[in-house]
N, C-alpha and C positions, 0 to 999 in steps of 0.2 A: 384518477378525480374520481370521487364518490358523487352520486346523482343528487345526493341531500346536500353536498357543499354547493353545488350549482344553484339547486333553488334558494340557498341563504344569500346567492348574489344579489338578487333581485332583478336580474337579467334573463330570466329563464324562465318559459313555461314548460311543464311536463305532462306528457300527455301518455298513458298505458292505452296501449295497442288494444289489448285484452285481457281482461283480469286474469284468465287462468294461465295465460302465458306469460314467463319471465323476459318479457320485452320491454323496454320504455323509449320513448322518443324524446330529445331534449331540444328545444329551440334556444339558442344564446345568441348574444352580440359579440363579436370579436373583431376588432380593430374596423368598426363601423361597419361590419358585414354580418349579414345573416349565417350563422352555422348550425347544420344539423348533426344531431349527434344520435347515433343508434346504440342501445345499450342492450346486449345479449347477455342473459343469465343460462348458460346451459347447465350449471350444476352450482351448487352453493360453495364448493371449495375452490371455482373458476373465477379469476377476476376478470370484471366487465370488458368486452370487446367492443371498443368505440370505433367506428367508423365516422369521419370526420368529411362533410361534403359542403364546400365552400359556395357562394353564388358564382365566381368565376369556373370553378370545376363542372357545374352543372352546364354553364354554357358550352363549355368545351366538349362535354358529352353530347349534347344535343347535335353541335356542330360536325361531331366525330360521325353519328349516325346519318346526317344527312350527306357526308362526304361520302361515306361508306355506300349509301343508295345512289349517288350521283356518279361513283368511280366507274361503273362499268357503261357509261353514257358514251365518252368519246373514245375511240381505239387510239392508242397511242403509235406514233408512227414508227417507232424503235420496234415494236412486235408486228409489225408489216412490211419488213423490209427482206428482198429476195435478192438471190444472184441467179445467175443463167443456170437452168436447170435444177433449181430448187423446188421441192414438191410444194404446191399450193394446196392449202387446205379446203378440201372438199367435203361438204357433209349432206346427205339426204335428211330432209326433215320430217315432212308429212304430206299425205294425200286427202282429198275430200273433195265434194261435188261443189262446183263453181257458185251454184245458187244458194249455199247454205255453207257459207263458211266456217261456221261456227262448229261443224260436224267434220271432225278431221280423225284421221286414223294413222298409226305409223307406215312410214314409207313402205317398208318390207311388209304389211298386212299383205299388199298385192304381190304377187308372185312376180319382182323385178327378179335380176340378176344379181346374186349376192357376191359381194367381195371375198377374196380368200379368207381375210381377218377382217369381220365385222366389230368394229370398235365404236362403243357408245360415248359420245362426249360428255363430260361431266357438267352439269347444267348449274346453274344459279336457281335461287328461290323463284325469281320472276320468269325464267325460263319455264320452268315445270309448269306454274301457274297460268301460263301463257299456251300450255298445251305444247311446246316444243319438245320433241324427241329427236335428239340430232344424232344420226350414226356415221359410219363410214359409207360414201358413196361410191358406185361401181366404176367411176371414171378417175383416170389419173391425169392430173394437171400437173405439168411442170413450166417454170417462169421462163419465158421466152421459147419455148418448145413448141413449134407448131405440129399437129397432127392430122392427118387426111383419112377419113373413113376407118380412124383406128377402132379395134373389135374389143367391145366390152365384155362381152360374153355371149356363149352359145347355151341355148336350153331347149329343152323340149318340153312345150306346154301340154299338161294331161287335159282331159275333158273338164275336170272340176275347175282348174286354172283358167282355162277357155272361159268357161261360163262366169268365173269372178271377174275377169276381164271385162266381159260382154256387159254385167251388171255396173260395173262402174263407168264403161265408155256411155251407156245409156244415160247416166246421171252427169255426165261433162265432168269426169275427176281432173283435177289438176294436180301438178306435184309442186313441192317448193324445197330448194335447195340453198344451200349456203356455201358461197366460195369466197374464201378470204374475209369472212363474215359479213359478206354481201347477198341479199336475197336474190333468187330468181325464180321465175315460176314458168310452168309450160303446161300444155295438156297433155295427157298420157294418147290421146286419139280423137277420133271424131265419128259419129254415126250419119251415114247417108242416108238421108230422107228423101226420096222421090216424091215429087208434087202429086197428089193424091193417091200415093201409095199406102198399102196396107201395112200394119207393124211386122207381120213376117216377112215382108220384102225389103226391111231395113238391111243397110249392111253394115258392118261394126269392124272398123279399120283401127288397128294400133300402130302408133308412130314406133318406128324402131331406130332413127337416127336423129340425134342432137347436134346442133353448131352452136359451139361456145365461142364467142367473139369477145376477147379482152384488151381494154386499152390500158396502157403503162406509162408512167414517168419516171424516169431512170429506173430506181429499183421500188417501187411501188406500183402494185396493183390499184388501178383508178376505177374502172368501170368494165362491168359483165353484162353482156347481154346472150340469153338462151332463147335459140328458135327451133323451131320443128322442120325438118325437110320432107314434106309431105310426099315426095316421090318415094321414101323409102315406109310403106305399110304393109302389115299382114292383115289378112281377111281372117276375122275369128266370128264369122257368122255361123258356121257350122260347128256342132258339138262332136269335135274330132281332135286328134292330138295333133299338134302343130310344131314344127320346128322354128326356131326364131334366133335371129342373130342380131344384137344390140350393138351398135355401132356408134360412134361420135367423132366430131371434128373439131379441132381447137386452132382458132388464129390469133394473132397479137399484132395489133397496132400501137404504135406512139401517140401520145396527146400530149399538151402543154398544160391541163387541169392539173394542180397541185393537189397532194394528198389531204389537205385538210378541206377542201371543196368537194371531195368524193361522193360526200353522202348526200350532197344537194340533189343529185339525179332523183332522189326518192322522194323529195318534196314535192308533193301533188299540187303544183302552182296553180292555183285556180285560174281559169279563163277571164277575161277581161268582163264578159256577161256574168259568170257565176261572181265576180267581186261587186258588179252592180246588183246583183240579188242581194249580197250580204250588206251592203251599205243601205240599199233600199228599206231593208228590216231592220238595221240600225234607226234611220230615221223615222222610219213608223214609229218603233218603239220609243223614241226620245217625243214624236208628237204625242203619243199614248200619255207619257208623264207629264209633260205639260198640260194636255186638257186635265188630268186627274188633279195636278196642282191647284191650277187655276177653278177648278170647281169646289175644291178643299178649302181654299183661301175665301172664295166668294160665300161659300156656305157659313164658315164661322165667322168672318166678319159681319154678316147679317144676323147670326144669333148673337154674336157678342154685342153688335150695336142694340140690338132689341133689349138685351138684358141692361145695358147701362141706362137705356130711355125708361124702362120700368122701374129701376131702383132710383130715378130722378124724381118719380113723381111722389106725389103726396104721401107722407110717411103713414098716416090713417090709412088711405087707401091701399098701400102695399100691404099694412097688416090686416087687411079683412081678404087678401088674395090668398086664396091656396097655391102652395107651391104643386106644379106638375113636372112630369119628365123626370131627367136625370137628377133635379134637383130634389124630388122627394125622395130618393133612395140614396142620398149622399150618407148616410148613415149605414148602408150597407155595402157601399161598393167595394169596399177594403174588407170584408169578411173573406176569412181564408176558405181557399176551396175544399171540396171535398176529396179525400185520398192525397192528403199532401205529399206522402212518401213518393208515390207513383208519380205525382205532376213535378216534383221536384227532379226526379230520374228522368222524365221527359225532357225537360227543358235543359239539362246537363249534356244528354246524349245528344239533344239538337245542336246545343252548341259546339259540342265536339265535332259532330258531323259539318257545320258550318265552317270551322276553321279549319277542318280536313280539307274540303272543297275549294277553298280560299289558297290553301298551301298548294295544292295540286294545280290550280291554273297560275299561280304567280311562277313555279317550278317549269311549267310549258312555256311563260313569257321568258325566262331567262335562259331557254333554250335546253334544259336537260333531259327534254325528252325530243327524241327524233325519229323518223319514220322508220317501222319496222326493227326498231331496237328490242331485243328479244326480251321481254317481260321487264323492261324499267319503270313502266308506270304501274304494274302492279306492286313491283316491289316497293316503290315509293308510297304505294297506298298501305300496304301492310305496315311499312316503318312509321310513316307519318301518324296512321292512326294508333300506333303504339305508344308514340312520346307525347302524343295530345290525348292520353286518357285522363292525365294528371289533371286539365282543364276540366273535364266531365265530372270528376269527382269533387273538384273544389267548387264549381257553380251548382251541382246538385245539393252538396252537403250545406253551402250557404244559405241557399234558398231555404232549404229545409229546416235549419234552424231560425230563419227569420220567419217562417210559418209556424214556430213554435214546435217542431218536431224534436223527439226525444231518442229514439231508437236509430241514431244516425250509420251505423255498423249496416243494419238492413237496408237502409236507402243507400248506400254505398254499392252493396251487393246487387239490388235490383237495378241500379245504375249501369253496373258492369253487363249484367245479363240481358239488358232492355234489346240492345242491338245485335249482342253477340248471340243471344238465346234463338231468336229466328233465323237469323243467318246460318247458325249451325244447323237447326232443323233441314233448311234449305240446301244446304250443301251436302248434306247427309242424303237426301233424296236425290239430287241431281249427280253425287258422285256415285251412287248405287246404280242409276241408268248407265252412266259413263263407263262403267265398268262391266254392265250385262253386254253393252254394244263394244267393248274394248276400244273405245274411241281414247284420244289422248288427253280429253279433258279430264280422265280420272285421275287423281293424284295418288301418288304412290303412299306406303304407309310412311316412308321417312319423312316426307314433306308435311305431312298431317303432323307428323312428332314435332317438326321445327317449328311450324305455324302455333302449336300448343304451347310451345316452350315460351316463344315469344309473347303469347297472351299471359303466361304463368309468370315470366321471370322479368316482364319489361312492362307490360300493359297493367296488370294488376298492381305491382308495387306502386307504380305511377298513380293509379287511381287512387288507391289508399293513402299516397302521401298528399295528394291533392286534397282528399277530405279531412285529413287529420291538420293540414294547414288551415282549411277553412273553418274548422272547430275551434282551433286557436286563436282565430281572428274572427269568432262570429259578432254579428251585430244584431241588435233588434230591429224590426220593421217598424218603422215610424210613419205611420198613416198621417195625412194632412187632417184629419177630422176624426172625430171619435165615432166608433162602430158601437152600435146599438146591441143592445143583447138578445132582443129579439126581431128576427129576419122579417121582413114585409113579404107578404104574399104577393106573388109575380102575377099580374093579371092575366087572362087570356089573351094568346097572341094570335095575330093574322097568320094563315099560313106561307107566305112568305117571308116571314120572320122566323121560320122553323130552322134547323141546325141545318137539313140536308138543302134546301135553296139557297141558304147563304155560304154553304161551302160549294156550291156550284159557282157561284159568283167568286168568291175567293179564289178559285182555280182556273176559271175562265180566263178572266183579265190578265194574271201573269203568264199563262200559257198563249195568249195572243201575242206577248211581247216576244218569247222565246221560240215560236214555234219553228220560224225558218232555220235557225242555227239549231234546234233539237234534230231537224230531219238530218241534215250533215252530221251530226254527232251519231245518230243511228245507223247511217250510211258507214262512218267509220268503224263503228261497234260491230255490226252485223255484215258489212261488205268489206271490200278489199282496197278499199281507199283510205289512205291516211288523214287524220285530222291535223292540220298545220297553222291553221288561224287563231293563234291563241288570243291576239290583240284584240280582235272582233269579239271572239268569246269573253274575254275580259270586259270588254264594253257593255255587252249584252248582259252579262252578269250582275253589273252595277245597277243596270237599269230596272232587272228583275226584282234585286232587292229593294229598290225604291219604290216600284210598282205595288210589291207585297205589303209594304210597310203603310203606304197610303191606303190600300185596300182594307187592311187591318184595322187602321185608325177610324175609317169611315164606318166599317161594319160595326165595330166594336162602339161608336157612338149611336148610332142608330138602337142597336141594343137597348143601351143605357137610357135612352131617350124613351124607349117602350116600358121603362121602369123593369127591365130585367136585370136583376145585379149579378147573377150566375155568368159571369163573362171569361173567368179565367181560364176554364178548360175550352171554351169554343174560341177564346183568341189562340191558345195554343193548337186547337186545330185548324184553325185558320192558315196559320203560316205555313206549315208544310204541305198545304192543298196544292202550291206550285209545281 
């Protein structure tokens, strides 16, 4: 079918993507469904290549991406069935200081025993982003086979290796391992610090024996606990070569816990005291919302009542009165802001990030994320950000055309780079630092190429698709009143009406609503505790949105009442201040 024939049907809108490219996009109506046609002309002699994407196919594509994101969430029971004597997968992951969990290194960066064949586990995108580096552990675990003081290996530590262990002991290093996809943690040793003793008198003790206790239900591993036997230690205080024997014990006990509930152990169930703190914060936030709502309602009722009484007076007296406040600038309120393209890009990117936040919280509510699932949250962030790029493109271009912009392609590019550009610069700096220190946070080249491919092949096309859709359905901005040709001069403002004091107010009030939950979120991000109370987080997020809206309405009104009609950018700055 020729594209000109489609144009003659009267049910198609054709939009050239770039004039110098031989590509055209057509939007038609087929069986009461919108159909998208992509025409590619690689050469004059080649017939057009038509890709047809119906609305249902688009929904299936999005659903497929979400399912791919969630497919790694729950372990299938069929993949975790063992017979007596079958090997149980055992992987060492990483080591790092307990008080700085974001600083992690590969397990074998410390001179632990190496197995005969070190096999690195193939990791998913989320696992690599999470800093996981799984490799074969030096322990051999067989299903239902108990072992007592089994020798893992013998090793002669050199002076440099002793010094390396001593440095790790001084920083309270811990190790993380995975057995049958269940994480365990243990300290590598301890520092004996006598009271009032000097640093030279400290003793550095390395643990050499681990006890693994497994719970099983029929053919499934249900739970694992790793603990240290402190009676097996090696003194590494002196700089000398030391012979070390690493041993381990394996115990098995039967339990009635079903396989489907084995992950519940890792849900850090808050204590009743902690729950009271959360709910007290929620009630405090609700009280803040009610106070703000009451103040706004009382204020606006008083203003409206005053205006009604004023216009109810004698008409001649009304004509002699001069308009003041926001009524005096009614012809300038809807004057377009400066830098329309940047403004539209900010609104588009902000809308995308808002949808991203809501989507992640909703996925947490339905149980997609469970504690210590390797990289599921980061995978979801990447996938959801990519598939919501079309929202950013549509919102930005739609607003840009309403502001009478013309160069919509540049606006789309600005929207795409507005968030990804600073993020890329930050990533390059942090990744360089991580590579310098050989931390597991450093992303390999392959992962960087995967992220770049997702951005180029998924996020960018959806961004342009959203922009093209907005261009085809563009509408004019219809202001409720006429905008004057010459803007009024803004009178001098008091210091507290400046942008910095108002930004502080716009940030303090929403922060007061979420500071308790924010504390627990930071504990989960920077600490070793997982955040699992997504229901309370969702409630607090809704309250945060309401408070932010109330604060912005109030501040914008006060600005207009002071006859300052340049509210567009300030309103946009107020919104993200929380």
